[in-house]
N, C-alpha and C positions, 0 to 999 in steps of 0.2 A: 440900548435895547434895539433901536432901529438898525444900527450897524450890524448886529448879530443876524438880522434877517437876510443880509446880503452876503454874508460870509459863506463860501462854499464848504460843504462837508468834505472831509478828507476821503480819498478813495479807499473803499473797503470798509467803511464804517457802517454801511446799511445793515449788514448782518449782525455786527456787534451791537448796534443800537437796538435791533429787534431782540437780541438775547438779553439785553438789559431792561426790557419791558417798555421801551419807548413807544413801540407800536401797539401797545395794549394787549399783549399776549403774555401768558404765564409760561416761562420756559420749563417749568417743572411738570406741567400737565399737557404741553403741546410740543409738536415737533415741526421744524422747518423742512419743507420739501421743495427743492428747486426743480422746476419743470422745464428748464432750459430756455431756449430762444424761440420766439415766434416772429416770422417774417411773412408779410402779405401785402398785396397791392392795395392802394387806397381807392375807395369807391369813386367812380366818375372821373378817373384820371387816365383812362385808356392804357393802363399798364405802365405809365411813365413815372409814377411816384409810388413809393412803398413806405411802410412803417415796420420797424424792427424793435422788439423789446425783450427784455429778460424779466422773468417774474418768479416769485416763490409763493407758496401757500403755507399757512400754518394749520396743521390738523391736530385733532386730539390724539394723545398718545394711544388711546384705546383703538383708534382707527389706523394706526401705523401699519398693521399687518396687511391692509388693503393695497399698500403701495410698496411693500418690500420688493426689492429688485433681485432677490436671490434666484432660486430655480423656479419660482412661481411664474408661469407664463401669463396667468390671469392678471397679475399685478402690472406687468408690462403693457398688456392690452388696455387696462384701465387708464394708464398714463397716456397712451396714444389716443384713446377716445377723448380724454379731456383736452389734449393739445389740438385735436381736429375741431372740436366744438368751439374752442377759444379762437382758433384761426377764422372760423366762420363768423364769429362775433366781431372780430377785429376788422374783417372785410367790410362791415356795415358803416364804419366811420368814414366821413368825408374829410377832405383836407381842412376845411374851416373848423370842423369839430376837433381835429387833432391839434390845432393851433389855439384853441380856446382856453380860457382860464378855467382851472379846475378839472381838466381832462384826465389827469392821473387818478383823481378820486372817482370820477365817473367810470373810467375803465375798470378800476379795482372793484367797484360795486357791481358792475355788469358781469365781470368775470366770476365773482363770487356766486351770483345767481346761476350762471351757466354751469359752473362746476357742481353746484348743489343739484341742479336738475339732472345732469349727467350721472352723478353718483346715485341719486334716488332711482333713476331708471335701471341702473345695474343692481341695486340692492333694494328691491321693493319691500322687503320685510321691515325695513327701518320706518318708523313713523314719519309722516310728511313734515312735521315740525322739527325733526332731528337735524342738527347742523353738523356736517362733516368738517366744513372749513371755518376756521376761527378768524382768519385774516388773509387777505391777498396783498402782496407787496410787489409793486412794479419797480424795476430798475432799468436805467439806461435806455430810455425810449428815444429812438431816432426816427425822424420823419425826413425822408429824402425825396 
């Protein structure tokens, strides 16, 4: 059991694990949406250090139309608004925070709150307790 804790996952298994339900999402009622890469300077480092990460969110299939990238300009703007809000959130972390235990979980939870607030601001007709985001998954965090 202990040896399994230290075995690295094979590259590319994050998405596969999520599709198999490992991340607590139902692939029949949700959709994975990759929002790309975020890069920003780390707080109180005078621009010498930065953090870079990739992430994806799981949304309800019913909300999929909000993010469709086809000819809908509004969907592209929503994605950009979310990315900008998350970059602002990421700028708040200090180097000690980013090196602490449990930071991936903390950032995922913070990102979920930020995304929910951004989407509720754009779609005020939805009830405040409505949850657009089912799960936030961070991949490849690099602190340089």
